[in-house]
PASE-168989 format. One record per residue (C-alpha): z, x, y; residue in one letter. Coordinates in steps of 0.02 Angstrom, whole numbers, plus 50000, padded with zeros to 5 digits. Layout:
<pts>
ZXYA;...
</pts>
This chain:
<pts>
483624850250366M;482384857950246K;483024866250087A;482224882650142G;483174882550307A;484804879150215I;484464893250092A;484084904950236Q;485744900850318K;486694903550155V;485894920650132C;486194925050314R;488024919950314Y;488354928850149F;487624945150216L;488524942750382A;490194941050293A;489934956650186V;489294967950325F;490544961950455L;492014964250336F;491384981250280S;491124986750459G;492754980850535I;493914987350398V;493125004550420K;493075003350610A;494975002150616V;495065018450517D;493535029250558P;494405045250504L;494605037950330G;492735035150321T;492475052950383C;493565059450240Y;492585049050115K;490925055650181M;491575073350162S;491995069149980D;490195063149958Y;489485079050032F;490585089449916E;490055079149766A;488205081249808F;488365099949833G;488115100250022V;489875103450090P;489155111050249E;488675093350304L;490535089450322S;490355096250498A;489395080450546V;490445068450441A;491395061250590L;489895056450700P;488985050550544A;490465039450501A;490515032150677F;488645028350673L;488645020750498M;490085009150541I;489205003150699I;487604999950602V;488524989850468E;489494979450594F;487944976150700T;486954970650547I;488334958250506G;488434951750684F;486544949750696N;486494940450530M;487864928850590L;487024924850755C;485214926050695S;484784940050817L;483164949750786K;483294943750607L;481714951950540K;482164968950615L;483964967050557T;483394962950380A;482284978350378V;483714989550437V;484874981750307A;483564984650172A;483385003050220V;485275004750221F;485414997050048M;483925007149984A;484985022450016V;486685015849961M;486155007149799T;485505022849710P;486965032949780V;488215020749707T;487275020549541L;487445039449534Y;489295037949574L;489525024749439A;488675035449306I;489395052549346Y;490995047549439N;491105062749555P;492095052049679V;493305039149611S;493175026949757D;491595024249860C;492585018350012G;491355004250050C;492764993050108F;493915007050167G;495685005450101D;495694986550126A;494844982949960L;494644996849832V;493254994249704L;492775004649554T;491105013549564N;490305001249442W;490994986349540Q;490264993949697T;488554996049616F;488534978149553Y;489054972249726K;487594981649801N;486394974049674V;486954956649728V;486704961349911I;484964967849870D;484504951549784M;485104941149931V;484154952350051L;482554950149951I;482804931349955A;483074932150143L;481404940750169F;480534925950088F;481504914150200L;481224922750368L;479934909650417K;481364897350439Y;482184908350571D;482324900150741K;483434909750860S;484224900251003R;484044915251117F;482574923051207T;481884939951156E;482774948651301K;484344938651271G;484424944151090Q;484324962551139W;485694960351270L;486854951151151I;486614964751021M;487494976751140L;489124967451109F;489404972350926P;488884990350964V;490134992851106F;491484982251026F;491404992050864C;491325008750956L;492855003851059G;493844999450902V;493325015850821E;493785026550972L;495465018150994Y;495905019950809S;495335038050808Y;496305043150964R;497865033850911H;498135026750736L;497215013350635P;497484996350714I;497804989550539I;498555001250409D;497974997050233F;498735012350150R;500325013050045P;501245023450176Y;501175010050311K;502715005950414V;503944995450314G;503455002050143N;504705011350036N;503945027149963I;505175028349819S;504845010549763E;502965013049768L;503145028649660M;504045018849524T;503165013049366V;503794995549319P;504644993749151E;503404988449018G;501884993249122A;500404998949016P;500175017749000T;498585027848978D;497875027048802R;496945041848732Y;495895044848577R;496155062048502T;494915069348379T;494745086248296F;493145095448258V;493125106448103Y;491735116948030S;491255119847849K;489715128647783D;489025129147959G;489175110347982V;490365102648110E;491275086348075K;492435075948183E;494105069648114F;495505058848179T;497375061548165L;497375051248006D;496075060747906N;495905078447973Y;495945091847835P;497655098947872A;497885106747700E;496075110947658D;495805129147701S;493935127847675T;493795119247844W;493905129548004T;494605121748163F;493345122048308V;494055111548450R;495075096448499Q;494345081948600N;495425070248704V;494595054548775E;495395041648890L;495015024648814I;496125013548921E;496825017049094K;498645012349114G;499625007349269Y;499545019549415T;500845016849552P;500175015449730P;501005032149771I;500935044749630H;500695061849708D;502025063149844F;503085078849839S;503825091149964I;504015109449917M;505055119750038L;504705138450040N;503475135949898G;504825133649766E;506185121349819D;505735103249781D;506615093049916I;505695076749884T;507225067249823D;508315074649961I;507125068050093V;506835051050013L;508655047549973E;509405052350141R;510285037550222E;509965043450399G;508345046750490S;507145060650439T;505615066250536L;504065072450447L;502645081250536V;500995079650442V;499575092450453S;498345092350307P;497655109050368K;498555119050502L;496935127250561E;496305110050613N;497895104750703A;497755099850886S;498555112551005E;499185098151111K;499945090750953G;500805107150909V;501615107651081E;502205089851055E;502945094350885V;503915108850960N;504615096951091R;505125084150961V;505915097650853Y;507025103250997N;507635085351011W;507895084250823A;508975099850821V;510035093450966E;510295076750879N;510505083650702E;509005074450631V;508165083850487P;506345087750521M;505015095750409Y;503215100650441W;502125096050290L;500465104850259T;499315109850118S;498855126450199S;499195142650105F;500705153650139H;499715166650238T;498985153050349E;500715145650375I;501425162550425E;500025165650550D;500205148150621F;502095149750642V;501905166250736K;500465160350845R;501345144550906Y;503155150250890N;503525135950772V;505355133450727K;505175117850620C;505385121450432P;503695121850346M;503435113450176A;501925110650064Q;501185094150006T;499525089149927D;498105088350054E;497445071250000I;499215064150009T;499415070650187L;497745063350240K;498305046750167T;500015046550250I;499385047050429I;497705048950518R;498255062350640S;498385081250635N;499775083350674P;500555066250650G;502375061150656L;503235050050526V;505015043450535L;505835038150372I;507555032150319K;508105031050138N;506295032450083G;505655018450197T;504345022250330V;505075016750497K;503805023650619G;502155033150632K;501385041250785W;499755050150827H;500025066150925Y;499335057251078N;500775044851066D;502295055051012F;503845046251082P;504865054951217D;506675060151190S;507385043951259E;506305033151146K;506675044050994L;508525042451027H;508445023451044S;507365021850887I;508475032750776T;510075024550843T;509365007350806Y;508865012550630I;510605019550592L;511405003050644Q;510354992850523R;
</pts>
């Protein structure tokens, strides 16, 4: 085999691996990609585009996965390389902007499966660009085993396969949960900072003015006893990021003032949590399901709380409109979106450990809830 043909295969397989991985880890959680796109639109000053974030997320994921599949199977390679180049021509400058200005801390290029810094993402994209350029010079070695018509027909497989995975994960829950609140994880443990873990390090300086000239001082040499200097401002700069636990922003505030986080996490028995990042976006079908589950919870003495980030006035209107009896509590919106990809969603915990999660399309019936909670209590 000629060296050029080997080089072409190496480039092709490398790109196939990157695009397939990027596509599939987002396909199992399309709502997560939708949230990330909304963050992008906010960062770029076009929040109104959030209305199309979900279909845009579905389409982008399909394009990525199909590029990877075509690269792997050498289907319409020239066209695929052009589409990949256009895709990267958009994403590379975007990630450079994110790396420089950091308006969004995580680009979400590999979903929650592999979190990269913005600079790491940009460098990754530069490598992809270089491999793509090399592939263009090696296209002459492409020899597909399939006919022209056959290639188009085969290309339908990654499109429909990826769409099917996306739709299933959107209407239920992610097939694979990469987030820290997945079933089996203990929330309390993931909130704990290990002993001896590095902490954030800051550099503090003070700016003083004298005779119209400003000068910066440190804690060691600032003119504390020299009255001829006038204090102007204090600067605090993060110079080294310390350890951040996987879960660091989980709290539950009941009635806007009672912190019941520890009560919920330390309870030995079962506790049910309903999750709605924004009540105005909650599914009516889901609300009916929550009311049904709450009736069961009251009968079986299982504590149940409805967590939301909506304001008090919105909560009051929502409670009246749907005759909600479940106690309402407030939690950070990003935390709620991370806990479960459903609005509303249902989470079952015991002693801080997540024991079950359900999309509102799959809320368990009374018999199943009883068997689940009884089983949990016996363990």
